[in-house]
C-alpha positions as CSV (number, residue, x, y, z in Angstrom):
1,X,-45.7,66.7,-11.6
2,X,-48.3,65.5,-9.2
3,X,-47.4,61.9,-8.4
4,X,-49.4,59.2,-6.6
5,X,-47.5,56.2,-5.2
6,X,-49.0,52.9,-4.1
7,X,-47.2,50.9,-1.5
8,X,-48.0,47.3,-0.6
9,X,-47.2,47.7,3.1
10,X,-46.8,50.2,5.8
11,X,-43.9,48.5,7.5
12,X,-40.2,49.2,6.8
13,X,-38.3,46.5,5.0
14,X,-35.9,46.5,2.1
15,X,-38.4,47.4,-0.6
16,X,-39.9,50.1,1.6
17,X,-36.5,51.6,2.4
18,X,-36.0,51.7,-1.4
19,X,-39.3,53.5,-1.7
20,X,-38.1,56.1,0.9
21,X,-34.9,56.5,-1.1
22,X,-37.0,56.9,-4.3
23,X,-39.3,59.5,-2.8
24,X,-36.3,61.5,-1.6
25,X,-35.3,61.8,-5.3
26,X,-38.8,63.1,-6.2
27,X,-39.9,65.5,-3.4
28,X,-37.6,68.3,-4.4
29,X,-39.1,68.5,-7.9
30,X,-42.5,66.9,-7.7
31,X,-45.6,66.9,-5.5
32,X,-45.8,63.3,-4.0
33,X,-48.6,61.5,-2.2
34,X,-48.4,57.8,-1.1
35,X,-51.3,55.4,-0.6
36,X,-50.6,52.7,2.1
37,X,-52.6,49.7,3.4
38,X,-52.6,51.1,6.9
39,X,-52.2,54.5,8.6
40,X,-49.7,53.1,11.2
41,X,-46.2,51.8,10.6
42,X,-42.6,52.7,10.4
43,X,-42.9,53.5,6.7
44,X,-45.8,55.9,7.4
45,X,-43.8,57.7,10.1
46,X,-40.8,58.0,7.8
47,X,-42.8,59.4,4.9
48,X,-44.7,61.9,7.1
49,X,-41.3,63.0,8.5
50,X,-40.3,63.8,4.9
51,X,-43.4,65.9,4.5
52,X,-45.2,63.4,2.2
53,X,-49.0,63.3,2.3
54,X,-50.2,59.7,3.1
55,X,-53.6,58.1,2.4
56,X,-55.0,54.7,3.2
57,X,-56.1,52.0,0.8
58,X,-56.6,48.6,2.7
59,X,-55.1,46.1,0.3
60,X,-52.9,43.0,0.5
61,X,-50.2,41.7,-1.7
62,X,-51.2,40.6,-5.2
63,X,-48.8,37.6,-4.9
64,X,-49.2,34.8,-4.6
65,X,-53.0,35.3,-5.4
66,X,-53.3,37.8,-8.2
67,X,-56.9,36.6,-9.0
68,X,-58.1,38.0,-5.7
69,X,-56.7,41.5,-6.5
70,X,-58.4,41.3,-9.9
71,X,-61.7,40.6,-8.1
72,X,-61.1,43.3,-5.4
73,X,-60.5,45.8,-8.2
74,X,-64.2,45.4,-9.1
75,X,-65.2,46.3,-5.6
76,X,-67.6,49.3,-5.5
77,X,-65.4,51.0,-2.9
78,X,-62.5,50.9,-5.4
79,X,-64.7,52.4,-8.1
80,X,-65.6,55.2,-5.7
81,X,-61.9,55.8,-4.8
82,X,-61.0,56.0,-8.5
83,X,-63.7,58.7,-9.0
84,X,-62.2,60.6,-6.1
85,X,-58.7,60.3,-7.4
86,X,-59.8,61.5,-10.9
87,X,-60.9,64.8,-9.2
88,X,-57.4,65.3,-7.7
89,X,-55.8,65.4,-11.2
90,X,-52.7,63.3,-10.7
91,X,-50.1,63.2,-13.6
92,X,-48.4,59.9,-12.8
93,X,-48.9,56.7,-10.8
94,X,-46.0,54.8,-9.3
95,X,-46.6,51.2,-8.1
96,X,-43.9,50.2,-5.5
97,X,-43.1,46.6,-6.2
98,X,-44.7,44.2,-8.7
99,X,-47.0,42.8,-5.9
100,X,-48.9,46.1,-5.9
101,X,-51.1,45.2,-8.9
102,X,-54.0,47.2,-7.7
103,X,-52.0,50.4,-8.0
104,X,-51.3,49.6,-11.7
105,X,-54.9,48.8,-12.3
106,X,-56.0,52.1,-10.7
107,X,-53.4,54.0,-12.8
108,X,-55.0,52.4,-15.9
109,X,-58.5,53.6,-14.9
110,X,-57.1,57.1,-14.1
111,X,-55.8,57.1,-17.7
112,X,-52.4,58.5,-16.7
113,X,-48.8,57.1,-17.1
114,X,-47.7,54.4,-14.7
115,X,-44.3,53.4,-13.5
116,X,-43.7,50.2,-11.6
117,X,-40.6,50.1,-9.3
118,X,-39.8,46.4,-9.4
119,X,-37.9,44.8,-6.5
120,X,-38.8,41.1,-6.8
121,X,-37.4,38.2,-8.8
122,X,-40.3,35.7,-9.1
123,X,-38.4,32.7,-10.3
124,X,-37.4,30.2,-7.6
125,X,-39.3,32.1,-5.0
126,X,-42.1,29.8,-3.7
127,X,-43.5,32.6,-1.4
128,X,-44.2,35.0,-4.3
129,X,-44.7,32.8,-7.4
130,X,-48.3,33.4,-8.5
131,X,-51.0,30.8,-8.2
132,X,-53.5,30.7,-11.1
133,X,-51.0,31.8,-13.8
134,X,-47.3,31.4,-14.6
135,X,-44.5,33.8,-13.6
136,X,-44.1,34.8,-17.3
137,X,-47.8,35.7,-17.6
138,X,-47.9,37.7,-14.4
139,X,-44.7,39.6,-15.4
140,X,-46.3,40.3,-18.9
141,X,-49.4,41.6,-17.1
142,X,-47.2,43.9,-14.9
143,X,-45.3,45.1,-18.0
144,X,-48.5,45.7,-20.0
145,X,-50.0,47.8,-17.2
146,X,-46.8,49.8,-16.8
147,X,-45.5,52.5,-19.1
148,X,-42.0,52.0,-17.7
149,X,-40.4,49.5,-15.3
150,X,-37.8,50.9,-12.9
151,X,-35.9,47.8,-11.7
152,X,-33.8,47.5,-8.5
153,X,-31.0,45.6,-10.3
154,X,-30.0,44.2,-13.6
155,X,-31.0,40.8,-12.1
156,X,-34.5,42.0,-11.6
157,X,-34.5,43.6,-15.0
158,X,-33.5,40.3,-16.6
159,X,-36.9,38.7,-15.7
160,X,-38.9,41.1,-18.0
161,X,-39.2,40.3,-21.7
162,X,-39.5,43.9,-22.9
163,X,-36.1,45.1,-21.9
164,X,-36.6,48.4,-23.8
165,X,-39.3,49.3,-21.3
166,X,-36.9,48.8,-18.3
167,X,-34.2,50.9,-16.6
168,X,-32.3,50.2,-13.4
169,X,-32.2,52.3,-10.2
170,X,-30.2,50.7,-7.5
171,X,-31.7,51.4,-4.0
172,X,-29.2,52.9,-1.6
173,X,-29.2,53.6,2.1
174,X,-27.4,57.0,2.3
175,X,-24.8,57.5,5.0
176,X,-23.0,60.8,5.5
177,X,-20.0,59.0,7.1
178,X,-18.7,55.5,7.8
179,X,-18.9,54.1,11.3
180,X,-15.6,52.6,12.5
181,X,-15.5,48.8,12.1
182,X,-13.6,48.4,15.3
183,X,-15.3,50.6,17.9
184,X,-14.2,50.2,21.6
185,X,-16.7,47.4,22.2
186,X,-15.3,45.1,19.5
187,X,-11.6,45.1,20.1
188,X,-11.8,41.6,21.5
189,X,-11.7,38.5,19.3
190,X,-15.4,38.1,19.3
191,X,-17.2,38.1,15.9
192,X,-20.9,38.5,15.2
193,X,-22.4,36.9,12.1
194,X,-25.5,38.9,11.1
195,X,-28.4,37.6,9.0
196,X,-30.8,40.5,8.4
197,X,-34.2,40.4,6.7
198,X,-37.6,38.8,6.9
199,X,-37.4,35.1,7.7
200,X,-38.8,33.8,4.4
201,X,-38.0,30.6,2.6
202,X,-36.3,32.6,-0.1
203,X,-33.9,34.0,2.5
204,X,-32.8,30.4,3.5
205,X,-32.1,31.7,7.0
206,X,-31.7,28.4,8.7
207,X,-28.6,27.6,6.6
208,X,-26.8,30.1,8.8
209,X,-27.1,27.8,11.9
210,X,-25.2,25.0,10.2
211,X,-22.6,27.5,9.0
212,X,-22.1,28.8,12.6
213,X,-21.7,25.2,14.0
214,X,-19.1,24.5,11.3
215,X,-17.2,27.7,12.2
216,X,-17.2,27.0,15.9
217,X,-16.1,23.4,15.4
218,X,-13.2,24.9,13.4
219,X,-12.2,27.0,16.4
220,X,-13.8,30.4,15.5
221,X,-15.0,32.6,18.3
222,X,-18.2,33.7,16.7
223,X,-21.9,34.1,17.4
224,X,-24.9,34.3,15.1
225,X,-27.7,36.9,15.2
226,X,-30.7,36.4,13.0
227,X,-32.7,39.6,12.8
228,X,-36.1,40.0,11.0
229,X,-39.8,39.6,11.1
230,X,-41.4,36.1,11.0
231,X,-42.3,34.7,7.7
232,X,-42.6,31.4,5.7
233,X,-39.2,30.2,6.8
234,X,-39.7,30.8,10.5
235,X,-40.9,27.3,11.3
236,X,-37.9,25.6,9.7
237,X,-35.6,28.1,11.3
238,X,-37.1,27.3,14.7
239,X,-36.8,23.5,14.1
240,X,-33.2,23.8,13.0
241,X,-32.4,26.0,16.0
242,X,-33.9,23.4,18.2
243,X,-32.3,20.2,16.8
244,X,-28.8,21.8,16.2
245,X,-28.5,22.7,19.9
246,X,-26.1,25.6,19.3
247,X,-26.0,28.0,22.2
248,X,-24.4,30.9,20.3
249,X,-27.5,31.6,18.1
250,X,-29.7,34.6,18.9
251,X,-33.0,35.0,17.0
252,X,-34.4,38.6,17.1
253,X,-37.6,40.2,15.7
254,X,-37.3,43.0,13.2
255,X,-35.3,46.0,14.6
256,X,-34.7,49.3,12.8
257,X,-30.9,49.3,13.4
258,X,-29.7,45.7,13.2
259,X,-26.0,46.7,12.8
260,X,-25.7,47.9,16.4
261,X,-25.2,44.3,17.5
262,X,-21.9,44.2,19.4
263,X,-18.8,42.5,18.0
264,X,-16.8,42.6,14.8
265,X,-19.7,42.2,12.4
266,X,-19.9,40.1,9.2
267,X,-23.1,40.3,7.2
268,X,-24.2,36.8,5.9
269,X,-26.6,36.6,3.0
270,X,-27.9,33.0,2.6
271,X,-30.6,33.7,0.0
272,X,-31.6,31.4,-2.9
273,X,-32.3,34.6,-4.8
274,X,-31.7,38.1,-3.7
275,X,-33.1,40.8,-6.1
276,X,-30.9,43.6,-4.7
277,X,-30.2,43.3,-1.0
278,X,-30.4,46.7,0.7
279,X,-28.5,45.4,3.7
280,X,-25.5,44.9,1.4
281,X,-25.1,48.6,0.7
282,X,-25.8,49.4,4.4
283,X,-23.1,47.0,5.5
284,X,-20.5,48.2,3.0
285,X,-21.2,51.8,4.0
286,X,-20.2,51.0,7.6
287,X,-17.2,48.9,6.6
288,X,-18.9,45.6,7.5
289,X,-17.7,42.7,5.3
290,X,-20.2,40.4,3.6
291,X,-20.4,36.8,2.7
292,X,-23.1,36.5,0.1
293,X,-24.6,33.6,-1.8
294,X,-24.4,33.8,-5.6
295,X,-28.0,34.8,-5.8
296,X,-28.3,37.5,-8.4
297,X,-28.3,41.0,-6.8
298,X,-25.1,40.5,-4.7
299,X,-23.2,39.5,-7.8
300,X,-23.7,43.0,-9.3
301,X,-22.3,44.8,-6.2
302,X,-19.7,42.6,-4.5
303,X,-16.2,41.5,-5.5
304,X,-15.7,37.7,-6.0
305,X,-14.0,37.5,-2.6
306,X,-17.3,38.0,-0.9
307,X,-19.3,35.5,-3.0
308,X,-20.0,31.7,-2.4
309,X,-22.3,29.3,-4.2
310,X,-25.9,28.9,-2.9
311,X,-26.1,26.3,-0.1
312,X,-22.4,25.6,-0.4
313,X,-21.5,25.3,3.3
314,X,-17.8,24.6,2.5
315,X,-17.5,27.7,0.3
316,X,-19.5,29.9,2.8
317,X,-17.4,28.8,5.8
318,X,-14.1,29.4,4.0
319,X,-15.3,32.8,2.8
320,X,-16.1,33.8,6.4
321,X,-12.9,32.4,7.7
322,X,-10.9,34.6,5.3
323,X,-12.8,37.6,6.5
324,X,-12.2,36.7,10.2
325,X,-8.5,36.1,9.6
326,X,-8.1,39.4,7.6
327,X,-10.9,41.5,9.1
328,X,-9.2,44.9,8.8
329,X,-8.3,44.3,5.1
330,X,-11.9,43.1,4.3
331,X,-13.4,46.0,6.2
332,X,-11.3,48.4,4.1
333,X,-12.3,46.5,0.9
334,X,-16.0,46.9,2.0
335,X,-15.6,50.7,2.2
336,X,-13.8,50.9,-1.1
337,X,-16.6,48.8,-2.7
338,X,-19.2,51.2,-1.3
339,X,-17.3,54.2,-2.6
340,X,-17.1,52.5,-6.0
341,X,-20.8,51.9,-6.1
342,X,-21.7,55.4,-4.9
343,X,-19.3,56.8,-7.5
344,X,-21.3,55.1,-10.2
345,X,-24.6,56.1,-8.6
346,X,-24.2,59.7,-7.5
347,X,-27.2,61.7,-6.3
348,X,-27.2,63.6,-9.5
349,X,-27.0,60.5,-11.7
350,X,-29.8,58.8,-9.8
351,X,-32.0,61.8,-10.0
352,X,-31.3,61.9,-13.7
353,X,-32.4,58.2,-14.0
354,X,-35.6,58.9,-12.2
355,X,-36.3,61.9,-14.4
356,X,-35.5,59.8,-17.5
357,X,-37.9,57.0,-16.3
358,X,-40.7,59.6,-15.9
359,X,-40.0,61.0,-19.3
360,X,-40.1,57.5,-20.9
361,X,-43.3,56.6,-19.1
362,X,-45.0,59.7,-20.3
363,X,-43.7,59.1,-23.9
364,X,-44.8,55.5,-23.9
365,X,-48.2,56.4,-22.5
366,X,-48.7,59.1,-25.2
367,X,-47.5,56.8,-28.0
368,X,-49.7,53.9,-27.0
369,X,-53.2,54.0,-28.6
370,X,-54.4,51.5,-26.1
371,X,-52.7,49.4,-23.4
372,X,-52.5,45.8,-24.7
373,X,-53.4,43.9,-21.5
374,X,-53.2,40.1,-21.8
375,X,-56.4,39.4,-20.0
376,X,-60.0,40.6,-20.1
377,X,-60.5,42.5,-16.8
378,X,-64.3,42.5,-17.4
379,X,-64.4,38.8,-16.7
380,X,-63.8,39.4,-13.0
381,X,-66.9,41.7,-13.0
382,X,-68.9,38.8,-14.4
383,X,-67.8,36.6,-11.4
384,X,-69.1,39.1,-9.0
385,X,-72.3,39.8,-11.0
386,X,-73.3,36.8,-13.1
387,X,-75.5,37.2,-16.2
388,X,-78.1,35.0,-14.5
389,X,-79.8,36.7,-11.5
390,X,-80.8,35.1,-8.2
391,X,-84.5,35.8,-8.9
392,X,-84.3,34.0,-12.3
393,X,-82.7,30.9,-10.6
394,X,-85.4,30.9,-7.9
395,X,-88.1,31.1,-10.6
396,X,-86.5,28.2,-12.5
397,X,-86.2,26.0,-9.4
398,X,-89.9,26.6,-8.6
399,X,-90.8,25.7,-12.2
400,X,-89.0,22.4,-12.4
401,X,-90.1,21.4,-8.9
402,X,-93.8,21.4,-9.9
403,X,-93.7,17.8,-11.3
404,X,-91.7,16.5,-8.4
405,X,-92.6,15.2,-4.9
406,X,-91.4,18.6,-3.5
407,X,-93.2,21.3,-5.4
408,X,-92.2,24.7,-4.0
409,X,-93.2,28.3,-4.9
410,X,-90.8,31.2,-5.3
411,X,-91.8,32.5,-1.9
412,X,-91.1,29.2,-0.3
413,X,-87.6,29.1,-2.0
414,X,-86.8,32.5,-0.6
415,X,-87.7,31.1,2.9
416,X,-85.6,28.0,2.4
417,X,-82.6,30.0,1.3
418,X,-82.9,32.2,4.4
419,X,-83.1,29.1,6.6
420,X,-80.1,27.6,4.8
421,X,-78.0,30.7,5.4
422,X,-79.1,30.7,9.0
423,X,-78.5,26.9,9.5
424,X,-76.1,25.5,6.8
425,X,-77.2,22.0,5.8
426,X,-80.9,22.6,6.5
427,X,-82.1,22.1,2.9
428,X,-80.2,18.9,2.2
429,X,-81.2,17.4,5.6
430,X,-84.8,18.1,4.5
431,X,-84.2,15.9,1.5
432,X,-82.5,13.3,3.6
433,X,-85.7,12.9,5.6
434,X,-87.9,13.2,2.5
435,X,-86.1,10.3,0.6
436,X,-85.3,8.2,3.7
437,X,-81.5,8.4,3.0
438,X,-78.9,7.2,5.5
439,X,-76.4,10.1,5.7
440,X,-72.8,9.6,4.6
441,X,-73.5,6.3,2.8
442,X,-73.8,5.5,-0.9
443,X,-77.1,3.9,-1.8
444,X,-79.8,3.9,-4.4
445,X,-81.9,6.2,-2.2
446,X,-79.0,8.7,-2.2
447,X,-79.0,8.5,-6.0
448,X,-82.7,9.1,-5.9
449,X,-82.1,12.2,-3.8
450,X,-79.6,13.6,-6.3
451,X,-82.1,13.1,-9.1
452,X,-85.2,14.4,-7.5
453,X,-84.3,16.6,-4.5
454,X,-84.0,20.4,-4.4
455,X,-81.9,20.6,-1.3
456,X,-78.6,20.8,-3.1
457,X,-80.0,23.5,-5.4
458,X,-81.1,25.6,-2.4
459,X,-77.6,25.1,-0.8
460,X,-75.9,26.3,-4.0
461,X,-78.3,29.2,-4.3
462,X,-77.6,30.3,-0.6
463,X,-73.8,30.4,-1.4
464,X,-74.0,31.9,-4.8
465,X,-72.2,35.1,-3.6
466,X,-69.8,33.3,-1.3
467,X,-66.4,35.0,-1.4
468,X,-64.5,31.7,-1.2
469,X,-66.4,30.4,-4.3
470,X,-65.8,33.6,-6.1
471,X,-62.1,33.3,-5.4
472,X,-62.1,29.7,-6.8
473,X,-63.7,30.9,-10.1
474,X,-61.4,33.9,-10.3
475,X,-58.4,31.5,-10.0
476,X,-59.8,29.4,-12.9
477,X,-60.6,32.4,-15.1
478,X,-57.1,33.8,-14.7
479,X,-55.5,30.5,-15.7
480,X,-57.9,30.1,-18.7
481,X,-57.1,33.6,-19.8
482,X,-53.4,32.5,-20.1
483,X,-54.4,29.3,-21.8
484,X,-56.2,31.4,-24.5
485,X,-52.7,32.7,-25.6
486,X,-51.8,29.1,-26.8
487,X,-55.3,27.7,-27.5
488,X,-57.6,30.6,-28.6
489,X,-60.8,28.6,-28.3
490,X,-60.3,26.0,-25.6
491,X,-63.1,23.4,-25.3
492,X,-64.3,23.3,-21.7
493,X,-66.5,20.9,-19.8
494,X,-68.0,21.9,-16.4
495,X,-68.7,18.5,-14.8
496,X,-71.2,18.4,-12.0
497,X,-71.9,22.2,-12.1
498,X,-75.3,22.0,-10.3
499,X,-77.2,25.1,-11.2
500,X,-74.9,25.9,-14.1
501,X,-73.8,29.3,-12.7
502,X,-70.1,28.5,-13.1
503,X,-70.7,27.5,-16.7
504,X,-72.6,30.7,-17.3
505,X,-69.8,32.8,-15.8
506,X,-67.1,31.1,-17.9
507,X,-69.2,31.5,-21.1
508,X,-69.6,35.2,-20.3
509,X,-65.8,35.4,-20.2
510,X,-65.8,34.3,-23.9
511,X,-65.3,30.6,-23.5
512,X,-67.2,27.7,-25.1
513,X,-68.6,25.6,-22.3
514,X,-70.4,22.3,-22.0
515,X,-72.4,21.5,-18.9
516,X,-73.0,18.0,-17.5
517,X,-74.8,17.0,-14.3
518,X,-77.0,14.0,-13.4
519,X,-79.0,13.1,-16.5
520,X,-82.5,14.6,-16.2
521,X,-82.1,15.4,-12.5
522,X,-84.1,18.2,-11.2
523,X,-80.9,20.2,-10.8
524,X,-79.9,19.7,-14.5
525,X,-83.4,20.7,-15.7
526,X,-83.1,23.9,-13.6
527,X,-79.6,24.4,-15.1
528,X,-81.1,24.0,-18.6
529,X,-83.5,26.9,-17.9
530,X,-80.7,29.0,-16.3
531,X,-78.4,28.5,-19.4
532,X,-81.3,29.4,-21.6
533,X,-82.1,32.6,-19.7
534,X,-78.4,33.5,-19.8
535,X,-78.2,33.0,-23.6
536,X,-81.3,35.2,-24.1
537,X,-79.5,38.1,-22.4
538,X,-79.5,40.9,-25.0
539,X,-75.9,42.1,-24.1
540,X,-74.3,38.6,-24.2
541,X,-73.5,36.1,-26.9
542,X,-72.8,33.0,-24.9
543,X,-71.6,29.6,-26.2
544,X,-73.3,27.1,-23.8
545,X,-74.4,23.5,-24.2
546,X,-76.1,21.1,-21.8
547,X,-75.1,17.5,-22.4
548,X,-75.9,14.1,-20.8
549,X,-72.5,12.6,-21.9
550,X,-69.2,14.2,-22.8
551,X,-68.5,15.3,-26.3
552,X,-65.1,14.6,-27.9
553,X,-62.1,15.1,-25.6
554,X,-61.8,18.5,-23.9
555,X,-58.9,21.0,-23.4
556,X,-60.2,21.7,-19.9
557,X,-62.5,19.9,-17.4
558,X,-63.7,21.7,-14.3
559,X,-65.2,19.7,-11.4
560,X,-65.7,21.5,-8.1
561,X,-66.8,19.8,-4.9
562,X,-68.1,16.8,-6.8
563,X,-65.7,13.9,-6.2
564,X,-66.5,13.6,-2.5
565,X,-70.0,12.5,-3.5
566,X,-69.0,9.7,-5.8
567,X,-68.6,6.1,-4.5
568,X,-65.3,5.4,-6.5
569,X,-63.1,8.5,-6.7
570,X,-60.4,6.7,-8.6
571,X,-62.8,5.6,-11.3
572,X,-64.1,9.2,-11.4
573,X,-60.6,10.5,-12.1
574,X,-60.2,7.8,-14.8
575,X,-63.5,9.0,-16.3
576,X,-62.2,12.5,-16.4
577,X,-58.9,11.5,-17.9
578,X,-60.7,9.5,-20.7
579,X,-62.5,12.7,-21.7
580,X,-59.5,15.0,-21.5
581,X,-56.9,15.6,-24.2
582,X,-53.3,14.7,-23.5
583,X,-51.8,17.7,-21.6
584,X,-55.3,19.0,-21.0
585,X,-56.1,20.9,-17.8
586,X,-58.2,19.6,-14.9
587,X,-59.4,22.0,-12.2
588,X,-60.8,20.0,-9.4
589,X,-61.6,20.5,-5.7
590,X,-62.6,18.1,-3.0
591,X,-64.2,18.0,0.4
592,X,-63.4,14.4,1.4
593,X,-63.2,15.3,5.1
594,X,-66.6,16.9,5.1
595,X,-68.5,14.3,7.1
596,X,-70.4,16.9,9.1
597,X,-74.1,17.5,9.8
598,X,-74.3,20.2,7.1
599,X,-73.0,17.8,4.4
600,X,-74.9,14.5,4.8
601,X,-74.4,13.5,1.2
602,X,-70.5,13.4,1.6
603,X,-69.4,9.8,1.8
604,X,-67.7,8.5,4.9
605,X,-65.7,6.0,2.9
606,X,-64.0,8.9,1.0
607,X,-62.8,10.6,4.1
608,X,-59.5,8.7,4.0
609,X,-58.6,10.6,0.8
610,X,-58.7,14.0,2.7
611,X,-56.1,16.4,1.1
612,X,-54.4,13.6,-0.9
613,X,-55.9,14.4,-4.3
614,X,-52.5,14.9,-6.0
615,X,-51.5,11.4,-4.7
616,X,-54.8,9.9,-5.8
617,X,-54.5,11.5,-9.3
618,X,-50.7,10.8,-9.8
619,X,-51.0,7.9,-12.3
620,X,-53.3,9.9,-14.6
621,X,-52.4,13.5,-13.9
622,X,-49.4,15.8,-13.2
623,X,-49.8,18.2,-10.4
624,X,-49.4,21.8,-11.7
625,X,-50.6,24.2,-9.1
626,X,-53.2,24.8,-6.3
627,X,-55.2,27.7,-5.2
628,X,-54.2,28.9,-1.8
629,X,-57.2,31.0,-0.8
630,X,-59.2,28.8,-0.3
631,X,-56.5,26.2,0.0
632,X,-56.6,23.5,-2.6
633,X,-59.9,24.8,-4.1
634,X,-59.2,24.0,-6.8
635,X,-56.1,22.0,-7.6
636,X,-54.8,22.2,-11.1
637,X,-53.6,19.1,-13.0
638,X,-52.5,18.3,-16.5
639,X,-53.3,15.0,-18.1
640,X,-50.3,12.6,-18.4
641,X,-49.6,11.2,-21.9
642,X,-49.3,7.7,-20.3
643,X,-50.3,6.2,-16.9
644,X,-46.6,5.8,-15.9
645,X,-45.8,7.6,-12.6
646,X,-42.7,9.5,-13.5
647,X,-40.6,11.6,-11.1
648,X,-42.3,14.6,-12.6
649,X,-45.7,13.2,-11.6
650,X,-44.7,13.3,-7.9
651,X,-43.6,17.0,-7.9
652,X,-46.3,17.7,-5.3
653,X,-44.0,16.2,-2.7
654,X,-41.8,19.3,-3.3
655,X,-44.6,21.7,-2.6
656,X,-44.6,22.8,1.0
657,X,-48.2,24.1,0.8
658,X,-49.6,20.7,-0.3
659,X,-47.5,18.8,2.3
660,X,-48.7,21.0,5.1
661,X,-52.3,20.7,3.9
662,X,-52.1,16.9,3.8
663,X,-50.5,16.6,7.2
664,X,-53.1,19.0,8.8
665,X,-55.9,17.0,7.2
666,X,-54.6,13.7,8.5
667,X,-54.1,15.1,12.0
668,X,-57.6,16.5,11.9
669,X,-59.4,13.3,11.0
670,X,-56.9,11.0,12.8
671,X,-54.2,8.9,11.2
């Protein structure tokens, strides 16, 4: 078969070593090509050394922001690539890891079978958990786009609902012979505790520093080597290293051969969850004993003597002490454990598993009349190319301005938009002068500007194709697609939607949407024309309404970059809560710390609320999620059934992304 593999990175970590192992099982039988995000990297060198043809597709991880991948999939360059790939007549696509969503989507467009080689366990992994949808929904999406799921362990397999679609292929680092556990340089009593892998929160690497201190205080002659690339846990590791004051800790970057560190080596796995742990098989092969947290993957490979409970420092230290006191016996046990594993997973049996996975993928592909994907991929095309055109909006702004104090022609609007792009804030400052408004202060004249000015309309028009705004809408659309599984026809209110473009996009995604802005403002009259134009589109049946006051309670309210303009944000949140069903969703973003020249209508008195929206909303709403690119735009809340602030309502204090954002904002504006 002619097989095309998509890799999420060009570096060489555990999942990539597993890919190399997987490719080695294919190349003797099949013609293999690999698409990577970069032409340089250890993985590229390794694959080329195996004679594998490598191509470049610049993409990032689909987690934790799957909505961005769904947008990127509609990029014209991707469409062009797909056409090129169709001419190469591939028979099968393999997506290495579940974060490589783009590979699965391309496989679907090529209309050929797709296998996903899954290495991640999403639950309890804050770095990978998707924003904009639940773990369950994302895994269902991966399953629906894949004709077979090849999982790196039973632990990984357990996260998928469709177990019949899954099989297990354990990744192994092949070694022709064992290295001696006591080479000449390690005959002293010195021990080296190794923590190998990227320094992510999931890996819980900083835990090892406290373990080392406990061991040394109990008289053990041991040092700690932490080896791996920087990641989300690096900062906490650095802080722990600093405050613990332990001299026998050595922090290294990623190295290709971490087990060459001198000393009698013990591999310490500290992870909260470990999908498979390639370093485990590498250690066992060399007779290096392991102390591993009870974190999933290790439980399937290691005997109970090597396992301790997650974050149990007592259990961990005692496990390591037993290894130190009986090192030769534990080294021998490690070798036996490796032989037992390899006996169950011989080269022949592993090649057979891969062949069976390919066979099942082809069979499932041929038997499926159409892949049942749990979301409408076309919605993301609508975000990039709304039903309403820029020219129609310009025409409508000109039309409604004729009865105002600022009549403008279409040509003048084009000029104003160009000036706004060149000098952000130009159009609103023009209104500030026209209506004699004091910037940053709430007043009747400011209200008059909102009702009769065109500056905000020009500003919105100038940013209609802004990538950050498209990411915001994609995040919302993804979450609403999941909501449709439980509420087929959710009732949605777009509150303060300016020109109505967001309302039009959501309606074109099949949702019923109500629009509200300032009653009979120039902006809302323009939006009324925009909505009318969109509904007259011959290829669309849109359910859109423009209201002056909310209808009966909504399932969803969306309010983007509005709250910083209102004089009483708390009352505004109460207004939203009153018009939302219990448990209903609120997508809201703020720019409280936007007191800059380009935003003269943002209120100075609201700046104190910068990046504290979850705290401000806590009595009325439960914090559910936040978009991370752009950060906090929007936040996602659900309405509390009562105004009682329960422990659940304060869950945002457990979210490191929110806490970092809040601290950065307070530092930026001054405490």
